[in-house]
C-alpha positions, 0 to 999 in steps of 0.5 A: 525763123532765126528770131523764133529760135532765138526767142525759144532759146531764151525762154528755155534759159529763163524757165530753167535758170531764172523763172520769172513766174517764181522770181518775180513775185518773190522779188516784189514781196521782198521789195515791198516788205523792205519799203514798208519797214524802211518807213518804220521809224516815221510816224505817219502812214506807210507810203507806197508808190512809184519809187517802190515800183522802180525799186522792184524792177531794179531788183529784178535786174540785180538778181538777174545779173547775180545769176549771170555772174554765177553762170560765169564763175561756175561755167567750167564746173557746170560743164562737168558736174551739171551738163543738163544746164542750158549753157552746158548743153548748148541751148544758149552761149555764155557770151549771150548770157553775159551780154544780157547781164551787161544790159541788166546792169545798165538798166539798174544804173539808169533806174538808180540814177532816176531814184536819186543820188542816195539810191545810186550810192546804195546801188553802187554798193550792191554792184561793187559787192557783186563784183567781189562775188564774181571774183569769189572774194579773190579766195575762190580756190580756198572757199569752194571746197567749204560749202558753208564758208563759200555761202556766207560771204555771198549771202551778205549781198542781201543786206546791201540789197535791202539797203538799196530799197531803203535808200530808194524809198526814204531818199537817205544814204545807206549809211544814214539808216536808222537802227531798226532797218539796220537790224532788219538789213543785217537779218537778211544776211542770215535769211538768204543763208537759210534759203541757201541751206534749205535748197541744198538739203536732199534725200539720200537717193538724190545726192549726186557724186561730186556735187556738194550739198549740206545734207551730204556734208552734215547729214539730213538732221544736221542740215535741218538743224542748221536751217532752224538755227539760222531762222532763229538768228534772223528773227532775233534782230528784227524782234529786238529792233521792234522794241522801240516801235512797241511791236516786239510782241506782235513780231515775235508771235508772227515770226515765231509761227512761221519759224515753227512751221519750218522747224516741224518740216525740218524735224520730219525731214531729219528723222525721215529723209525722203524726197517728199520730206526734203521738198517740204523742208525746202519749200517752207525754207523758201516760204520763210524767205518771204514771210520774214519781211512780209509778216512784220511789214504787214503788222506795221502797215496794219498799225500805221495804215497805208497811203499812196504816193503824193 
């Protein structure tokens, strides 16, 4: 009976705070996209195999440990402002979640070690940056009142995560990255910021006192404009980097169509901020998180072909 209760508590926590049905496919698409684009500077077919699979599992654990670190630094605020969350309402304890986060970090380390010293070095950068995020870069009291300023240094973690996949797949150190992938990794910084803004843009009747959102600070139109502007900033480095590959036009068309869909949703939300339009804006902003890497990866795989690991 105790084991059943333990399992139910964890199922509740994961369903509400780390839904594997949503996070799993997103992480797989992001990892595979990074793996394909990491091989962009080569000349042969794109190779996908066990190293990509190991990187997917490692990133699933990385994002879980990121979630745990968020729970730790937000525990006091959640108890006051978000009492419906599992830890705040007593479904599971913070200590239990922390122990699971420690196991996740150990798992990441073992997987990175198995992928070689290059991947291990890249994982070390990811882990070190996550510690800085947990400590809120040692300026938490100043950052917290400024929602966007708080988000921007945290979303830089996406660039380090992309570099981990690069090292895992190519067996090169992250500082040996080629120009194209360096630009793609940089664009991931803006990409995760897009996701951050889109998910915190609500309809006026959804706003909660004391819980900051971009729609509250900038208005719905301002939040939508920020999403669109950030998408342009994420697409530009990828298209610029693709010039040497001879695929800039194809990348521009693909990313342009995806960006246009988010822009239209943003315009509709900005002009008529309802729960429905806010959810559409958030959904398409989240979808762009996948398409930003998946579209150029698909174009590159189509032009080069795909082979299994030898």
